[in-house]
C-alpha positions in Angstrom: 83.8 6.6 1.2 83.8 5.9 5.0 83.1 8.5 7.6 86.7 8.1 8.9 88.2 8.9 5.4 85.9 12.0 5.0 87.0 13.2 8.5 90.6 12.6 7.7 90.4 14.4 4.3 88.6 17.3 5.9 91.3 17.6 8.6 94.0 17.6 6.0 92.3 20.3 3.9 91.9 22.4 7.0 95.5 21.9 8.0 96.7 22.9 4.5 94.5 26.0 4.5 95.9 27.0 7.9 99.5 26.3 6.8 99.1 28.5 3.7 97.4 31.2 5.7 100.2 31.2 8.4 102.9 31.4 5.8 101.3 34.1 3.6 102.5 37.6 4.3 100.4 40.0 6.3 99.3 42.9 4.1 99.6 46.5 5.2 97.2 48.9 3.6 98.3 52.5 4.1 95.5 55.2 4.6 94.1 56.4 1.3 93.9 60.1 2.2 97.0 61.5 3.9 97.2 65.1 4.7 100.8 66.3 4.8 102.1 62.9 3.9 105.3 61.4 5.4 107.1 58.3 4.5 107.7 55.7 7.2 109.6 52.5 7.1 109.3 48.9 8.5 112.6 47.1 8.9 112.1 43.4 8.4 114.8 41.4 10.2 113.5 38.0 9.4 111.4 36.9 12.5 111.3 40.4 13.9 110.4 43.8 12.6 110.9 47.4 13.7 109.2 50.7 12.9 111.2 53.7 11.6 109.6 57.1 11.8 110.8 60.5 10.7 111.4 62.8 13.7 110.8 66.1 12.0 114.3 67.3 12.2 115.6 65.1 9.3 116.5 62.2 11.6 114.8 58.9 11.7 113.9 57.0 14.9 113.6 53.2 14.8 111.4 51.7 17.5 111.5 48.0 18.5 109.7 45.8 21.0 110.9 42.5 22.4 111.6 40.3 25.3 114.0 41.9 27.9 116.3 38.9 28.4 116.4 37.6 24.9 116.3 40.9 22.9 117.8 43.5 25.2 120.3 41.5 27.2 121.2 39.1 24.3 120.6 36.0 26.4 119.6 34.1 23.3 119.9 30.5 24.6 117.2 27.8 24.3 115.9 28.4 27.9 115.4 32.2 27.4 114.0 31.6 23.9 111.4 29.1 25.1 110.6 31.2 28.1 109.9 34.2 25.9 107.7 32.2 23.7 105.6 30.3 26.2 105.5 32.4 29.4 104.7 36.1 29.7 108.0 37.8 30.3 109.4 41.3 30.8 108.9 43.3 27.6 111.4 45.9 26.4 111.0 49.0 24.2 114.1 50.0 22.1 115.0 52.9 19.9 117.8 54.0 17.7 118.4 57.2 15.8 119.6 57.5 12.3 120.8 60.8 10.8 119.1 60.1 7.4 117.6 57.4 5.3 120.9 56.5 3.6 122.4 55.4 7.0 119.4 53.2 7.6 119.5 51.7 4.1 123.2 50.9 4.4 122.6 48.9 7.6 119.6 47.0 6.1 121.6 46.2 2.9 124.7 45.1 4.8 122.7 42.5 6.7 120.5 41.5 3.7 117.2 42.5 5.4 114.2 44.2 3.9 113.0 47.8 4.2 109.4 48.5 3.4 108.1 52.0 3.0 104.6 53.5 3.1 103.0 57.0 3.3 100.9 58.1 6.3 99.7 61.4 7.7 102.2 63.7 9.4 99.9 64.4 12.4 99.5 60.6 13.1 103.3 60.2 13.0 103.7 63.1 15.5 101.1 61.6 17.8 102.7 58.1 17.7 106.2 59.5 18.3 104.9 61.4 21.4 103.3 58.2 22.7 106.4 56.1 22.1 108.7 58.7 23.6 106.6 59.0 26.7 106.4 55.2 27.0 110.2 55.0 26.6 110.8 57.8 29.1 108.6 56.2 31.8 111.3 53.5 32.4 114.4 55.5 31.5 116.0 54.3 34.8 116.2 50.8 33.3 118.0 52.0 30.2 120.8 49.9 28.6 122.8 50.1 25.4 122.9 47.0 23.2 126.1 47.1 21.2 124.9 44.1 19.0 121.7 45.8 17.8 122.7 49.5 18.2 119.4 50.0 20.2 119.0 51.8 23.5 116.4 49.7 25.4 114.2 50.1 28.5 111.9 47.8 30.3 108.4 48.1 29.1 105.1 47.9 31.0 103.7 45.4 28.5 104.6 41.7 28.9 106.1 39.9 25.9 104.3 36.8 25.0 103.9 34.5 22.0 100.6 36.2 21.3 102.1 39.7 21.8 105.5 39.8 20.2 107.4 42.5 18.3 105.3 42.0 15.1 102.0 42.3 17.0 103.4 45.6 18.5 104.3 46.9 15.1 100.7 46.1 13.9 99.3 48.2 16.9 101.6 51.1 15.9 100.6 50.9 12.3 97.0 50.9 13.2 97.6 54.1 15.2 98.9 55.5 11.9 95.5 54.6 10.3 96.9 51.6 8.4 94.9 48.4 8.0 96.5 45.0 8.4 95.2 41.8 6.8 96.4 38.3 7.4 98.2 36.3 10.0 100.8 38.1 12.1 103.3 36.1 14.0 106.7 36.9 12.5 108.0 39.6 10.2 106.4 38.7 6.9 104.8 41.9 5.8 104.0 43.4 2.4 102.6 46.8 1.6 99.7 47.2 -0.8 100.2 50.5 -2.5 97.2 52.1 -4.2 
């Protein structure tokens, strides 16, 4: 076999491995020991995911991250989509409140999306909620309501990029809750490994 054929075969094998790795779901492993456990949720909207946390008063708060023009302002044309992917752009942090889990489940089912659940420690949820609320409040003067998504959104200090999109942000939030994430994260393709 010639060196050229060996190189070509090696390249094809590497491409196949990368392709399978990219298309495989990222695995979320919740913490093993959870004091005062709470159930949290990840809403998988196809390419994009959002984190849903219990607020302590029976309500649920869904947090989302995205590009300001594309996600918050619904300017979802080719120009804004390409810009959001390839150039660092203004990020946005969004949130929406649900009165209970049934309300959230109805929305997820109506739109044929996926809702994942996992259990984490109550104190970690409280800490993350405080951080996200503070982050949201810092730019409250930029607040807008998005009638298409139901989210209230503000400009965020973090830029949105191809290498830091909504799913990367979700991974950071999950790590703050002591979850481990394995696999390739680019779009919402998560699965939970329950023990």
